[in-house]
N, C-alpha and C positions, 0 to 999 in steps of 0.2 A: 739488557735493556728491560726484557717482562718483570725481572726481580724490582726491579726501578721500580716501573709501573708499578705496580704493586705496594712498592713501599711508600711511593707516592700519593695513590687513593687510600690508604690506610693511615694517613696521615692528612689529611686534608676530610676525615671521618674524621678523627679523634679535635681535630680542631676547630668542627664544625660541635659537634656535643662539647664543646667547652662555653661556646660562644653560644650556645644555649640558652646552658646551667648559668653561667653569668647575665645572663639577659635575664633568667628567671628569679634568681638572687635580686639582683636589680629591682624588675616588677614584685616581687613577692617583702621586698621588707628594704625599699627605699622610696618609692614613687608612691606618692597621695595616691590612697584610693578611691576618690571620692566617688567614681564607678570600676567596674569588678574590671579586671589587667588581664592580660593574657597570662599563662602561668601562674597565675592568687590559689594562692593555699588560706590566707589568711583571714581576717575579717575587714570590710572598708575602712574607711577613717570614721571615724565619730563625730556626728557634727552635733548631736543633745548630748545630755546628762542622761538622759537612759541607754542610750549609748553606750556611754561611757561604764557605766556601771555596769553592763553585761558582760562585755572587755575582762573589767577588772576582775569579776568572780569569774571568770573562762579562766582569765592566768593566774586565781586565787586556786580554783578545783585545781592548776593541775598541778600543784604543789601537793596535792594530795593522792593524786594520779600516777606519777611517775615514779613516785616510787612505792606503792602498793605492785603496783607492774612489776618493779624489778625483784622488790621481793618475791611473790610469786611464781616467776619467770626460774631466780632464783635457788627455791625451792622445789621444782619443778625439776629441777637440774639436780639439784643433790639425792631427791628419790628415785634420780634415773641413775644417777652412778653409785648410790649404796645396793640397789636393788642385782642392779647388774655385776654385782661385787658377789652381793650373798647368791644369786638365783644358785651356785650349788652347792649350797651351804641350809642347815637344815635353820632356822631362823626363828631367834628369839620370841622369850612368851611374849606377848604386848601387855603391857603394862599402862594405868591410867596414871596423868598425871591433874592432881586436883589448880594445882597453880597455872598449866598450860590452861585450862578451861576459863579458866576463869579471867584472862589476861587475852586471852582470845577473844573471851564474848563482851569484856569490858570496852580495851581498842579500838572495835568498831564503832561505838557508843558514839565514845567520847568524840569519834571522826566523824560521825552522821550529824553530831551535836553542832561540831564547829562547821560543817558545812548548813547548818538549818538556820541558824541563825542569821547568816547575810542574806541566804537564799529570799525569807520572809521577808527583811527587807528590802528587796531589791523588788518584791513579785510584790508589795503594796505598793511601793513609790510608783511605780510602772500607770498603776491607778489613780493618781491622786492628781488631783483637775484643781488649780489654783486661781482662783477667779478668773479666769479664761477671757480675753480684751475683745476675741473676735470667734465665730465660729467657719469652721467651713466644713461643708455641707458632702458629702462625696456619694455619688450615685452611680453601681457599676451595669452596663449593657453591654447587651455583645453586638461589637465586640470596642465601646468604648466609654472612656468613665465621662458626665458627667460633674462639674462643681459650682457649690453656689458659693459665693461668700454674703458672712451674716454677721456688720457689726462693723465694727473704726475702720467707720470711712464718714466725710461729714455731718452726711443723711443715715438716722438710724434704722429708721425704714425703704432703707434703698440696698435693691439686694443683687447683686452680676448673677449669672447666669452665663456658662460655654459649657463645649464641649470640646472633649479634646479627644481625640483624634491618631492613632502612627502617619508619621509622618512617609512619605516616599520621595519626596525632591530632598537629597541631604546636599551639604556644604561639603566641603572640604573637613576634615576634620573631627564630621559628625559620624557618628555612632549608630550602625546600621541597626534597625530593628528596635530602637530605644530611643528617637527621633517622635517626636509631635507637635503637631500645627500650633498647640495651645498651650503652651506652660504655666504652673501653677504658681502665682506670683504669693512668697510670702513674706510677709519683714523677719528682721533675726530678732533675738532679745522682747519676743512676744511668747506670749500663752495664749495658746490655741489649741478652739473644741475640736475634734475630728467627731466629728457622725457619717458615719458608713452605714449604704444599706445597698441592694441591688432592688433593681427595677424586674427581670425573669428570672434568670439562675443561678447559683451562689459563685462570687467572689471571691477575690482579697485582696486588696488596695496593701501593698509590700514597698519598703523604703530601705535598704538595709543602714544606709547610713544614717539612718534615723530610730532602728530599732525600732521598727512600727510593723507588723502585718498583723493587721485584723481582718476576718473575713466579713464579706457582704452577705448576709443574707434575703432573700426578697419577703416583704411584714415584717421584716424588723432591725431595728437603729441601733449599731454599737458606737460604742465613746472610745475615744482616747483623746491623750493630752501629748501638744507638743509642743517643744520648747528652740527653735534654732539657734545655738551658740553664734553660726560664721558666720557669713554669706557663703556662697555659692551654687552651684547646679547637682543635684542630686538625682540620681538613676533607679527606676523601682521597673517591677512589671508585676502582674495579673499571681499572684502565688496560688489561685483555685483554676486548676481543669475544668475551663465553665464551654467546654466544644470547640467544634473545628480548626477556631482560631483563638485561643483560647492564649497562644503565643504572641499574638501583636494585639496587645494593648500594655504596650508600654508607660510611664508614671516618668512624666519629668520637674521637676520642685526646683523654683530660681529665688533660693536666697536673695534680699534686699536690704538694704539699710531701712530703717522707717523714709524717710526721705524720696529714696527712690520709688520707699510702699506705691507712698499720698501722691507721687506724681504720677507713679502710673495710671490709678486712682482718675484720678483727673482726665485724661488722656483717652 
């Protein structure tokens, strides 16, 4: 009986681990990730061309990193095996190889060239502003965000300003520590200029699905561009340690169609 009990106990533990692993695989590789998922090790799904470029560049880099890592591990293993074999023997005289020195100098240079070209292209594209149709001014406070809409309204001189605090009243299915009382409503397929600053200390406005993480510095305005390709609700947080309540400055952006955005403005 005791043996059967232990067999059943270990089988339940194995089944539990298999279930956790299946959930891990499902959440990591199948589920759309507009917000962080349990056991997630990859990036969130991109919603902007900038984030798509970052993910492409990441995958492009892995094509170089994995072969280089395998080669280095193999060389270390071969050195270990040869050293272990020759440890009790007289080592052979070391000779220089001009061809080998030329190869291990040129190959890394060529690899760096292939990495640098798409890297610079992506870097410059992130700073490009293409005739922004509206401007969203973001001000970080301890510990909440203030948003100010400029442009893309029926009255160009009209400004909409509101504060966004972390919400403590959660509905079923809401994300704890990520929901806010006033969401940022933005239209999709619209070139938006972000002006980011702070009123007191350093903050950082970061939304992973947008590929945006811009520091908010007091007395300075940072600029970023945003072009959302699809509707959805996107979550972010302050990514700069700004004080004791740093972990309670969530960001929620609701991307809607242009028609729904206009309806929201009229209301």
